[in-house]
C-alpha positions in Angstrom: -21.2 35.6 -73.3 -22.3 33.4 -76.2 -25.9 31.9 -75.7 -24.7 28.6 -77.2 -22.4 28.0 -74.4 -24.8 28.0 -71.6 -25.2 24.8 -69.4 -28.5 23.1 -70.0 -29.8 20.1 -68.0 -32.4 18.2 -69.6 -34.5 16.0 -67.1 -36.3 13.0 -68.4 -39.3 11.7 -66.6 -38.7 8.1 -66.2 -41.4 6.1 -64.1 -41.4 2.4 -63.7 -44.5 0.4 -65.1 -47.1 -0.3 -62.3 -46.4 -3.9 -62.1 -42.5 -3.4 -61.7 -43.2 -0.7 -59.2 -45.3 -3.0 -57.1 -42.8 -5.8 -57.4 -40.0 -3.3 -56.1 -42.2 -2.4 -53.2 -43.1 -6.0 -52.4 -39.5 -7.1 -52.2 -38.7 -4.1 -49.8 -41.7 -4.9 -47.5 -40.7 -8.8 -47.5 -37.0 -7.9 -46.6 -38.3 -5.6 -43.9 -40.6 -8.1 -42.4 -37.6 -10.7 -42.5 -35.4 -8.4 -40.8 -37.8 -7.7 -38.0 -38.5 -11.5 -37.7 -34.9 -12.1 -37.1 -34.5 -9.3 -34.5 -37.6 -10.5 -32.7 -36.2 -13.8 -32.6 -32.8 -12.7 -31.2 -34.6 -10.7 -28.6 -36.8 -13.6 -27.5 -33.8 -15.8 -27.2 -32.0 -13.0 -25.3 -34.9 -12.6 -22.8 -35.9 -16.3 -22.6 -32.3 -17.4 -20.9 -31.7 -16.1 -17.6 -28.0 -16.7 -17.9 -27.9 -13.8 -20.6 -29.8 -11.4 -18.4 -27.7 -12.1 -15.2 -24.2 -12.2 -16.9 -24.7 -9.5 -19.6 -21.1 -8.7 -19.7 -20.4 -12.1 -21.3 -22.4 -11.3 -24.2 -19.7 -9.0 -25.5 -16.7 -10.9 -24.4 -14.9 -13.2 -26.9 -15.1 -16.9 -26.2 -12.5 -18.3 -23.6 -12.1 -14.9 -21.7 -13.5 -14.3 -18.3 -15.8 -11.4 -17.7 -14.3 -8.3 -15.9 -14.9 -8.5 -12.3 -16.3 -5.4 -10.4 -12.6 -4.1 -9.1 -11.4 -4.2 -12.8 -9.2 -7.4 -12.7 -9.6 -9.8 -15.7 -11.2 -12.7 -13.6 -9.3 -15.1 -11.4 -5.9 -15.8 -12.8 -4.7 -19.3 -11.6 -0.8 -19.6 -11.3 
């Protein structure tokens, strides 16, 4: 085997400048806080409205459909 045909991987060490690294980390923190704020608002809204707590099956139902009753029927069907 020829020594010149060996696989050689060269790793270059590249580091962001301090100000760029701080900016990237600050962006990540701001996005994380924003997501947590939105989630907290959704949880607060869900817990504040008693209708959502008592009728939790309606949260996952598409608009216009009755929730599934306990015996498995799709609500009351008017004929």
